[in-house]
C-alpha positions in Angstrom: -31.7 11.0 -20.7 -28.7 13.0 -19.6 -29.4 12.2 -15.9 -29.5 8.5 -16.6 -26.2 8.8 -18.6 -24.5 10.7 -15.8 -25.6 8.2 -13.1 -24.4 5.3 -15.3 -20.9 7.0 -15.6 -20.9 7.6 -11.9 -21.8 4.0 -11.2 -19.0 2.8 -13.5 -16.6 5.2 -11.9 -17.5 4.0 -8.4 -17.2 0.4 -9.5 -13.7 1.1 -10.9 -12.8 2.8 -7.6 -14.0 -0.2 -5.6 -12.0 -2.6 -7.7 -8.8 -0.6 -7.3 -9.4 -0.1 -3.6 -9.9 -3.9 -3.1 -6.7 -4.5 -5.0 -4.7 -2.0 -3.0 -6.0 -3.4 0.4 -5.1 -6.9 -0.7 -1.6 -5.8 -1.8 -0.9 -4.0 1.5 -2.2 -6.9 3.6 0.1 -9.5 2.0 3.0 -10.5 4.1 5.5 -10.0 1.3 5.1 -6.3 1.0 7.2 -5.3 4.1 10.6 -6.7 4.8 11.4 -8.8 7.8 12.7 -6.7 10.8 16.4 -6.6 11.4 18.0 -8.5 14.3 19.5 -6.3 17.0 23.0 -7.2 15.8 22.1 -6.1 12.2 20.7 -2.9 13.5 23.9 -2.2 15.5 26.1 -2.8 12.4 24.0 -0.5 10.3 23.8 2.3 12.9 27.6 2.1 13.4 28.2 2.4 9.7 26.1 5.5 9.6 27.7 7.0 12.7 24.5 6.8 14.8 25.7 4.3 17.3 28.6 4.7 19.8 
């Protein structure tokens, strides 16, 4: 009885983990998560503003 209850809880826990993992992978793989890269000119402007570009 207790073994069956524990294995049921483990199965539900594992199912919950799978659902959250699938959501996380889908979120990361979407193209809107990461910003577009800067153009070379935009990088130069930002580096100069921070004193990292001569």
